[in-house]
C-alpha positions in Angstrom: 128.5 -3.5 -21.6 125.8 -5.9 -22.2 127.0 -8.2 -19.6 127.2 -5.7 -16.8 123.4 -4.4 -17.7 122.3 -8.1 -17.2 124.4 -8.5 -13.7 122.7 -4.9 -12.5 119.0 -6.4 -13.8 119.9 -9.4 -12.1 120.9 -7.7 -8.8 118.0 -5.7 -9.0 115.7 -8.5 -8.7 117.7 -10.1 -6.0 116.9 -7.0 -3.6 113.4 -6.5 -4.8 112.2 -9.9 -4.3 114.9 -10.4 -1.1 113.6 -7.5 0.6 109.8 -8.9 0.2 110.9 -12.5 0.8 112.0 -11.2 4.4 109.2 -9.4 4.8 106.9 -12.6 4.1 109.1 -14.6 6.4 108.3 -12.5 9.4 104.8 -12.5 8.7 105.2 -16.7 8.3 106.9 -16.5 11.7 104.5 -14.6 13.7 101.3 -16.8 11.9 103.0 -19.8 13.1 104.1 -18.6 16.1 108.1 -18.5 15.7 110.0 -15.7 17.8 110.9 -12.5 16.1 114.9 -12.9 17.5 115.1 -16.5 16.2 113.5 -15.2 12.9 117.0 -13.1 12.4 119.2 -16.2 12.7 117.5 -18.8 11.3 114.3 -17.9 9.1 115.3 -14.4 8.1 119.2 -15.6 7.7 118.4 -18.6 5.5 115.8 -16.6 3.2 118.4 -13.8 2.9 121.3 -16.3 1.9 119.4 -17.7 -0.6 120.8 -16.2 -3.1 124.3 -17.5 -2.1 123.1 -21.0 -2.0 121.5 -21.0 -5.8 124.2 -18.8 -6.8 126.6 -22.0 -5.8 124.3 -24.9 -6.6 124.5 -23.5 -10.2 127.8 -22.8 -10.0 129.0 -26.3 -9.2 126.6 -28.0 -11.2 125.8 -26.0 -14.6 128.9 -23.9 -14.9 131.6 -25.9 -13.5 133.0 -22.4 -11.7 134.1 -23.8 -7.8 136.5 -20.7 -7.3 132.9 -18.6 -8.4 130.7 -20.9 -5.5 133.3 -20.7 -2.9 134.1 -16.9 -3.5 130.6 -16.0 -3.6 130.2 -17.4 0.2 133.6 -16.4 1.7 133.3 -13.1 0.0 129.4 -12.5 1.6 130.6 -13.6 5.2 133.1 -10.7 4.9 130.8 -8.4 3.3 128.0 -9.2 6.0 130.5 -8.3 8.7 130.9 -5.2 6.7 127.4 -4.2 6.8 127.7 -3.9 10.5 130.1 -0.9 10.2 128.3 0.6 7.3 125.5 1.0 9.7 127.3 2.2 12.5 128.6 5.5 10.1 127.2 8.4 11.1 126.8 11.4 13.3 125.1 9.1 15.9 127.0 9.5 19.8 126.2 6.1 20.3 128.2 3.1 18.1 125.8 0.4 17.1 128.0 -2.4 19.3 126.5 -1.4 22.5 122.9 -1.2 21.2 122.4 -5.0 21.5 122.6 -8.0 23.6 125.9 -9.4 24.3 124.3 -12.9 23.2 125.1 -11.9 19.8 128.4 -13.3 20.8 127.1 -16.6 20.7 126.4 -16.9 17.1 129.8 -14.6 16.4 131.8 -17.2 17.8 130.1 -20.3 15.7 130.5 -18.6 12.7 134.2 -18.0 13.6 134.4 -21.5 14.2 132.7 -22.6 11.2 135.1 -20.2 9.0 138.1 -21.5 10.6 137.2 -24.7 9.9 136.9 -23.7 6.3 140.2 -22.2 6.7 141.6 -25.5 7.5 139.9 -27.4 5.2 141.5 -25.6 2.4 144.7 -25.8 3.7 144.7 -29.2 4.1 143.1 -30.0 1.0 143.4 -33.7 -0.3 144.7 -34.6 2.9 141.4 -34.9 4.4 139.2 -38.0 3.9 136.6 -38.1 1.1 133.3 -40.2 1.9 132.9 -41.0 -2.4 133.9 -37.6 -3.7 132.3 -35.4 -0.4 134.7 -34.3 1.8 134.5 -35.2 5.1 134.8 -31.4 6.4 131.0 -31.0 4.8 129.9 -33.6 7.5 131.5 -31.7 10.5 130.4 -28.3 8.8 126.5 -29.7 8.9 126.9 -30.8 12.6 128.8 -27.8 14.0 125.5 -25.6 11.8 123.3 -27.5 13.7 124.6 -27.6 16.7 124.7 -24.2 17.0 121.2 -23.5 15.6 120.2 -25.8 18.7 122.1 -23.9 21.0 120.9 -20.3 19.8 117.5 -21.2 20.1 117.9 -22.4 23.9 119.8 -19.6 24.6 117.4 -16.8 23.2 114.4 -18.9 24.6 116.0 -19.0 27.9 116.9 -15.1 27.6 113.1 -14.5 26.7 111.6 -16.0 29.7 114.3 -14.3 31.9 113.1 -11.3 30.3 109.7 -12.0 30.4 109.4 -10.0 26.8 105.8 -8.8 25.9 105.4 -9.4 22.3 101.5 -9.1 21.8 102.0 -5.7 19.9 103.9 -7.9 17.6 101.2 -10.8 17.2 98.9 -8.7 15.7 101.0 -6.8 13.3 100.2 -8.9 10.1 96.4 -10.3 11.5 94.5 -8.9 8.2 96.6 -11.1 5.8 96.0 -14.4 5.1 97.8 -17.3 5.8 97.5 -18.7 1.9 98.9 -15.2 0.9 101.6 -15.4 2.9 102.8 -18.5 1.4 101.7 -17.6 -1.8 104.1 -14.9 -1.9 106.9 -16.3 -0.2 107.5 -18.9 -3.2 106.4 -16.2 -5.4 109.6 -13.9 -4.1 111.8 -17.4 -3.4 111.1 -18.4 -7.5 112.5 -14.6 -8.7 115.7 -14.9 -6.3 116.3 -18.5 -7.7 115.6 -17.2 -11.6 118.0 -14.6 -11.2 120.5 -16.1 -8.9 121.0 -19.2 -11.0 122.5 -17.0 -13.8 124.7 -14.9 -12.0 127.8 -17.5 -12.1 127.7 -17.5 -15.6 127.6 -13.5 -15.8 130.7 -13.8 -13.3 132.4 -15.8 -15.7 131.8 -13.6 -18.5 132.9 -10.6 -16.6 136.1 -12.4 -15.2 137.2 -13.2 -19.0 136.6 -9.5 -20.3 138.6 -7.7 -17.1 140.8 -10.5 -16.3 140.3 -10.1 -12.6 139.6 -14.0 -12.3 136.9 -15.9 -10.6 138.2 -15.7 -7.2 138.1 -12.1 -7.2 135.0 -11.6 -9.3 133.5 -14.5 -6.9 134.8 -13.0 -3.9 133.8 -9.0 -4.7 131.1 -8.6 -7.5 129.2 -11.8 -7.0 129.5 -11.8 -3.2 128.4 -8.4 -3.3 124.8 -8.7 -5.4 124.0 -12.0 -3.6 124.4 -10.4 0.1 122.2 -7.1 -1.1 119.2 -8.6 0.6 121.1 -8.8 4.0 122.3 -5.2 3.2 118.8 -3.9 2.7 116.9 -5.9 5.0 119.7 -4.9 7.8 119.1 -1.1 7.1 115.1 -1.5 7.5 115.8 -3.0 10.8 118.1 -0.6 12.0 116.0 2.1 10.9 112.8 0.8 13.2 115.2 0.2 16.0 115.5 -3.8 15.8 119.3 -3.9 16.1 119.0 -7.8 17.8 117.4 -8.7 14.2 119.9 -7.1 12.6 123.1 -8.7 14.1 120.9 -12.1 14.6 120.4 -11.9 10.7 124.2 -11.0 9.8 125.5 -13.4 11.9 122.8 -15.9 11.4 123.7 -15.7 7.5 127.5 -16.6 8.0 126.6 -19.7 9.5 124.4 -20.4 6.7 126.8 -19.8 4.5 129.3 -22.1 5.3 126.3 -24.8 5.0 126.0 -24.2 2.0 129.3 -24.9 1.2 128.7 -28.6 2.3 125.7 -28.7 0.4 127.7 -27.1 -2.9 130.7 -29.9 -1.9 128.0 -32.4 -2.0 126.7 -31.4 -5.8 130.5 -30.9 -7.5 130.7 -34.5 -8.4 134.3 -34.2 -9.8 135.6 -34.3 -6.5 136.5 -32.3 -3.1 135.2 -28.9 -3.7 137.9 -27.3 -1.2 140.8 -29.5 -3.0 139.6 -27.9 -6.5 139.9 -24.3 -5.9 143.0 -21.6 -5.7 144.5 -21.1 -2.1 143.8 -17.2 -2.2 140.5 -18.2 -0.8 142.4 -18.4 2.1 142.5 -14.8 2.1 138.6 -14.0 2.3 138.1 -16.8 4.6 140.5 -15.5 7.3 140.2 -11.6 6.6 136.2 -12.8 7.7 137.5 -14.1 10.7 139.3 -11.5 11.7 136.4 -8.8 10.7 134.0 -11.1 13.3 136.5 -11.5 15.9 136.6 -7.4 16.0 132.6 -7.6 15.8 132.7 -9.8 18.9 135.3 -7.5 20.6 133.1 -4.6 19.9 130.1 -6.2 21.4 132.0 -7.8 24.6 133.8 -4.1 24.9 130.4 -2.0 24.2 132.7 1.3 23.7 130.6 4.6 24.1 132.5 6.8 22.4 133.0 7.5 18.4 136.1 8.4 16.5 134.7 11.1 14.3 131.4 9.0 12.7 132.6 5.7 13.3 133.5 3.4 16.6 136.9 1.8 16.9 135.6 -1.8 16.1 133.9 -0.6 12.9 137.0 1.3 12.0 139.0 -1.9 12.2 136.2 -3.8 10.2 136.3 -1.8 6.8 140.5 -1.5 7.0 140.5 -5.5 7.2 137.8 -5.9 4.4 139.7 -3.1 2.3 142.9 -4.7 3.1 141.8 -8.0 2.0 140.0 -7.2 -1.0 143.5 -4.9 -2.1 145.2 -8.6 -1.8 142.8 -10.4 -3.8 143.2 -7.8 -6.5 146.7 -8.3 -6.2 147.1 -12.1 -6.9 143.9 -12.4 -9.0 
């Protein structure tokens, strides 16, 4: 019982600090002149993925739990796409996929590419050469991630110029907040997330032993859910104010950043190549995330105008895949 209370407390801290971290990150974007769309894909995505980063680092460096680290990252990728379907749920006649520009497909496409590379690396295992103890695939992950960031930036800048978007109203949104306060509060909330997220792997290991669910299942479901709560809360906030592009950018961008986290975890895991020291069941999570992202891409491209009951067909597909993958993880735990 105490373990579950600690788990809930850590989760509450992550949500509390994550919301404020994103807010102050947006303030930094305004005061430095960065665009909001770029903030969604890079700055906002990176700060909301901070729990996955800290959880992964502590899993491989302190607790020696590679399955928790990988399960958290891949499970978070699944949950981030599930958020799209959850926000589509409701009596609104217009599906959420028809309320954003199709340029989001660029970021989602890179997400599919990186997840596919992860799946390939897990299957190949020790057949992939190492640089010291680091898998060569980690170098590829980082190169693709950096390339994606550059291409998304260039695309969004070009789109912004073509649309001649006027952001004067947004520029003065935080004029009354000093730059010093913004950076101090940003750092304070980041420390709160670091403190809470670094303890999650230890709690996840205790829960897996107590329930018999196994590290892979616990990492892919419980830990992934808790570390993805900042994305969920921030996406709800963006959706409520009509900033759907920011929401999609945050979710797809978080998935790109998550795969970059795998490369960092691999560098810090000195016992060998990270993806060679995990169970093959992570292929379920990786491939489910690929399928869910592909369904989202189809929905963004086709942009259906109708819903089936309270959900668009692409949202139904995303939910079905998530539930099916979770069932398989539970069955093969």
